[in-house]
N, C-alpha and C positions, 0 to 999 in steps of 0.2 A: 504494500500500500504506500505508494509515494505520496508524501505530503506536499500539497501545492501551496498552502498558506497556513500559518500558525498564529494564534492570538496569544502571545506571551503576556501581554498586558492584562488580559482577563485572569490568567493564573496568578498574577501578582495582586490584583484588586479584589478577587473573590476566593472564598473558600469553596472548593468544588465538592458538592455533596453526591451528585449522581450524574452519569453521562448517558447520552442517547445518540443513536445514529439516524440520520435522515437523508433522504434523497433531496435533490433540489431541481426545480424546473428552470431550465436555461434555454436560450435560443442557440442555434448552431454556432454563430460567431462567438458567443459568450463561452461556450464549451471549449472552443479552441483557445480562447484567451485565458480561461481558467487553467487548462492543461499546460499552458506556457508559463504559469505561475504569476499571472497578472491579477491577483486577488488581494484585497486588503480588508481585514476583519476588525481593524482597530476600534472604530466607533460603532460597530454594528451590534444588534441585539435581536432577540427572538420574541415575538408576541403571538398570542393566540386570539384569533377573531373568527367568528362564525364556524367554530369547530374545525379550524385549520390552523396550522402553524405557518408563520410568515417571518422571513428573514428581512430585517429592515436595515438600511444604510450600509449594506455590504458593497464595497466598490470593486467592480470588475471592469478593468480598462478595456476600451474598444479594441477589437482585433484589427490591426492595421491593414492586412490584405483584403479584408471584407469591405472596406470603404463604407462604413455605416452612415457617415454624414453627420449633420448637426442635430438630428432628431434623437440620437441615442442618449439614454440616461444611464450613466454608469452606476448610480446608487439607487436604482429603482427597487421597489419592494418585490421580493421573490417568494414564491410559495414553496414550502418544504413538504416532502412526501413522507408521511408517517402513518402507522396503523392507528386505527380508532382507539384501541385500548391504551396505546402510548400517549396519545393526545389527551385522553381523559385523565391519565395519571399526571401529566404535566399540568393540566388545569387545576387538579386538586392540590398538587404540591406547590405550585407557584402562587396560590392564593395566600399562603402563609406569609406572615410579616417578614420583610427583609430579604425575601428570596426572589431571584430573577433568573431569566434564561439568557445565557450568553453562548455565542458560537466559539468553539475552541480551535477547530481546525477544518480545513477543506482538503480532501484527499480523493484519490481515485481508487475504486475497488471494482475489479473485473471490467474496466473500461468505463465505469459510470462515475460521475462526480458526486461525492457524498460530503455531508457536513456533520461534524461531531458537535453536538450542543450539550450544554451542561446546566444543571440546576445548581445555582451558586448563591451563597450568602456573602454580602459585602463585608470586607475586612475593615476594621478600624485601624488607625495609625499605629497603635501599639502592637496589633497583630502583625502588621507588615514589618515592623522593626524586629519582632521576634522571629519571623520567617527569615529575614535577612541574616540575623545573628546565627540561627541554626545552620544556614547554608554556609556561612563563613567558617564556622567551627568544623563542619564536615569537610570543607576544602582543606583546612589546615591539617586535619588528621590524615587525610589522604596524601597530602604533600609529605608529611612526616613519615608515613608508612613507605613511601617510595625511596626515601633516603636511607643509606646504610647507617646503622647505629654506630656511634663514636666508640673507637677502641676495640670493637669486636671483630674478630676475623672468622671467616667461615672455613671449615675443614673440607 
C-alpha cells in the first residue's frame, strides 16, 4: 500500500482513538493527480451529512496533462464510500464531546485510492508537550543503544 499523502499534523493535534478505511469518489484526472502524490490533507476534515461521509477541504492539485481549465476546484467536497454500519458507528461516536473525524492518510490499495480516517480527541498543550518529551526520550535511548559502551570490549 503506497502512501500518497500523510497528515502528520493530525497525529500531533489529536489523540487517535479509532481508525477506519474509506473509498473516495474522484474524477479521472483527480485519480491521476492523487496517484502522482499531489494531495494535501493538512486542513481537511470529515463530516457526516445525510447518512454519508464527506471529505471537506482536501486539496488535490489539477492534473497538468488533462488541461482542466479555470473551472476546476481543487478543494471541492468529496464523498467517501463506507458501509452503512460504519457510518452509523461514526455518527454515534462523533457525537461525543470533543471528538472529531480527521483524515490521516491517502493511499492506494489494489489500484483504488483509499482514505484512512480516524476518530480523534483534540490534545491540549500539555498533552502535546508530553508526547514530544516521550518521543525525545525514546530517541535518546535508541541513540545510546547504538553506541558501544565505554571501556567494554567484546570477545
